[in-house]
C-alpha angles and dihedrals in degrees: 000000000000116000133195111202120198139162142179099030089157090200095316120138122156144157092270091058090045091052091058094040088060091058096062142062097228141014121217119195119197096203144270087095091162101201134031086227088072094057092041090056092047092048090054088060106033143354111281134210113187148156129209122250136212094272095047118111133222096282094057092040089056092051102040132040128235090240126024116193119180143145122244121181091341095311118123106221129192114192120188138145106231107032109128121218140265110312091015109049116164111276095240092053102038098090094047093047091052094044096045111012119191119222089238122033114189128188138159130185101099096073085222117122109228135165112182134169111224099208093182093059097026094235137124118233121206130185111174095202116229127319094187131080098238119091141042099294119114101210130040108233143181134173127233122192143145132242117203131160094348092311130114110212147156094037114182136176116231117203118199096189132259122341 
């Protein structure tokens, strides 16, 4: 299964995003969607798994959860917006991550692209950076990868140009 991972669109949806959405099987959005129009457009193209972020209003919070934990091709995935990263997980998640770590922990919020192996918990952390144009980031980024037979592979960074 090919996945396109994005976060922090802040209401942004454009033809470049659409181009990459059309190359995958599913889109995962790690919050700060910004406008229900963004998720409606994504869902017209591909299946979507998402969570709401701190800027998202009532409509998005009704449709999407704060945390989305699911299994794809044998990989336990935890998708959230404010989650931190290895060595600095969010306080409210720290105990649960340590007690029951997923294989893939995804968060957004920071607008900083990170992919880090947490060797202590044997999990992979991904933050796709920010795909939108609002924020302090310089480049708009997403991640694309595959999950097959319990393995995460062919990870690539997609840059959509300057903010």
